[in-house]
Each structure stands twice: as structure tokens, then as C-alpha cells.
C-alpha positions in Angstrom: 169.4 -47.6 137.7 169.7 -46.0 134.5 166.5 -44.2 134.8 167.5 -43.2 138.4 170.6 -41.4 137.1 168.7 -39.7 134.3 166.0 -38.7 136.8 168.7 -37.3 139.1 170.5 -35.4 136.5 167.5 -33.9 135.3 166.5 -32.6 138.8 170.0 -31.1 139.3 169.7 -29.4 136.0 166.4 -28.1 136.5 167.3 -27.0 140.0 170.1 -24.9 138.7 167.9 -23.7 135.6 165.4 -22.4 138.2 167.8 -19.9 139.7 168.7 -18.6 136.1 171.0 -15.7 135.6 171.1 -12.6 137.8 168.7 -10.0 136.8 169.4 -6.6 135.5 168.8 -5.3 138.8 170.9 -7.7 140.5 173.5 -6.6 137.9 173.3 -3.3 138.6 173.3 -3.3 142.2 176.4 -5.6 142.1 178.2 -2.9 139.7 177.3 -0.1 141.8 177.9 -1.9 145.3 181.5 -3.4 144.1 182.5 0.4 142.9 181.6 1.8 146.6 183.4 -1.3 148.3 186.7 -0.9 146.1 186.6 2.9 146.8 186.1 2.3 150.5 189.4 0.1 150.6 191.1 2.8 148.5 191.6 0.2 145.8 191.5 2.8 143.0 192.6 0.4 140.0 189.7 -2.2 140.9 187.2 1.0 140.9 188.5 2.0 137.9 187.7 -1.2 136.3 184.0 -0.6 137.1 183.8 2.7 135.0 183.5 3.6 131.5 186.8 4.2 129.4 185.7 7.8 129.4 185.3 8.3 133.0 188.2 6.3 133.7 190.6 9.1 132.5 188.9 11.9 134.5 188.9 9.3 137.6 192.6 8.7 137.2 193.2 12.4 136.9 191.3 13.1 140.2 193.3 10.8 142.0 192.4 9.7 145.5 189.5 12.2 145.2 187.8 10.6 142.4 185.7 8.1 144.4 184.2 10.9 146.3 183.6 13.1 143.4 181.6 10.4 141.6 179.6 9.1 144.7 178.9 13.0 146.0 180.1 11.7 149.3 183.1 9.8 151.4 183.2 6.5 150.2 183.5 4.8 153.7 180.0 6.3 154.2 178.3 5.5 151.0 175.6 3.1 150.7 173.7 2.0 147.5 170.4 3.1 147.6 167.5 2.3 145.2 167.5 1.9 141.6 165.7 5.0 140.5 165.6 4.2 136.9 165.8 1.2 134.3 165.6 1.9 130.8 165.2 -0.8 128.5 167.4 -2.9 130.6 170.6 -1.1 129.3 170.6 2.2 131.2 170.1 2.6 135.1 170.0 5.5 137.4 171.3 4.4 141.0 170.9 6.8 144.1 173.9 6.6 146.8 172.5 7.4 150.2 173.9 10.4 151.4 175.4 11.3 148.2 174.2 11.6 144.4 172.9 9.3 141.9 175.1 7.4 139.5 174.4 6.4 135.9 175.4 3.0 134.9 175.2 1.5 131.5 175.4 -2.0 130.3 178.2 -2.7 127.7 178.0 -6.3 126.4 177.6 -8.6 129.7 178.9 -5.8 132.2 177.6 -3.1 133.7 179.9 0.2 133.7 179.6 3.6 135.8 179.1 6.3 133.4 179.0 9.4 135.6 181.9 11.4 135.6 183.8 12.9 138.8 182.7 16.3 139.8 185.2 18.7 139.8 186.5 20.1 143.5 183.6 22.7 144.8 181.1 21.2 142.1 177.4 20.7 143.4 176.3 17.4 144.7 
């Protein structure tokens, strides 16, 4: 009986271990997708939490236009595209379909968007 319990416990832990933590690509995509979703819902405080501290200030100053200025397109039509570049599992460039590419940086265990809002009338 004791061997059976150890065997089952071992299989359970082995199964959990097989999946492992999310890859950097999965984490990057999750951060970008969360930002787009928060913007599409007009949840600006939640969207601001995914931005680096330096970008948060200009995002808040841009008000309701901040999301569009970062994404380069209206948030409700934005879609996260390909990860264009991943550098040393610390920095990444992610395409926003129909918009512009955004920069994402890993700080500790989390990924933050470091692309500042463009000023109104700025190039996309």
C-alpha cells in the first residue's frame, strides 16, 4: 500500500513537472494580450499596471487616448501578432496587427510594456 501511494504521488508530481513554468514567449504573449484586453475594456488602471513605471506617467497623462497611442490602433480592433524579436529572454518586440510594434521588458518575474504613448498626430 505504501509503495502504491509513493508511486501515485510520484506520478502526480512528475505530471506537474512536465508542463513546467510558462516559456518567455508565453509570458510575453500573455502580457501583451492582457494589455490589449484591458484597453479594449477601457480598464485603464489595469492596463497601466502592465506598463513600466516610466511609461505609466505618460500613459496616465494621455488619458483615454493612451492605449491607442501605445498600440497604434483602436484597442477594440487590436490583436497581438508575432513576437518579432526576443533578446536574451529579457527584452522582446511584439507586433500589434494593424498597429505598431511594442517593446516589452522582463523585470524580475514579470514582463512590462516599455513603449511610450505617441503624441497625437505622431507617426504610427
